[in-house]
N, C-alpha and C positions, 0 to 999 in steps of 0.2 A: 886754140882748141876749146870747144864749148864744154860745159860741165856734163851735158848729156853724152857727148862723145867719149869723154874721159871715163864716165861711169860704165858705158857699155864695153869699153876696151880693158877695163880693170880686170885683173886676174883674181880669182878667188884665192884667199890665203891657203897655203898648203899646210896640211896637218903635220906637226912635228911629232915623230914617234917618241914614245916614252923611253924606249931603248934603241939607240942607233946601232947599226951593224958593228960587230966585234965587241959589243957589251957583254960582260959576264953576268949571267942571271941565275937565279935559283928557282926551281919549281915549287909551287905552293901546294900542289896536290899530285897524286900518282898519275902518271901518263904512260902512253905507249908510243914507241918509236914508229916510224913509217914501215919498218920491217916486222912489227908486232912484238918487239921486246919490251918488257916492263921497265919503267923508270920510276924510282921511288921519289916521294915528296922530299924536298931538301937537296936534290941533286943539282950540281952546278953544270952549266953549259954556256956556250958562246953563241950569240945571235949571228946568223950568217945571212939572213934575208928578212926584210920587213914587208909585210903584206897590208894592203889597204890603209896606208898611212899610220900603221901601228896597231891595228885591230888584232893582228895575229903575227907570230914570228916563227921563222924556221930556226930551231936551236940545235946545235951540234953538241953531242955528249961524248966524253971520252971515258967516263966512269959513271956508274958501275958497269955500263955496257957502252959499246961504241955504236953510235947511230944518230940519226936526225929525227926530229919530231916537230910537227907544226902545232904550236901552242897559242891559245888566246891570251891576250895581254893580262887579263885579270888573274891568270894562273901563274904569273911570273912576278918576281921581285928582283931588285938589284942585289948583286952579291957583295 
């Protein structure tokens, strides 16, 4: 196989998300759940979905309210 063929068949490297699914994270700023409930900064949640290779995450919260929120990566930290 020629170098040109290998180059064209090569797959682009996939982005590795900062937080894989089921990671426990902490919010760095106040946010709102998909249902409109407020989540305070410092709340812990679990990543249930990774969007766009880790640009945003669907996070499930149990406290202080029960709900899911879509949060950008820069607004989260590892717990």
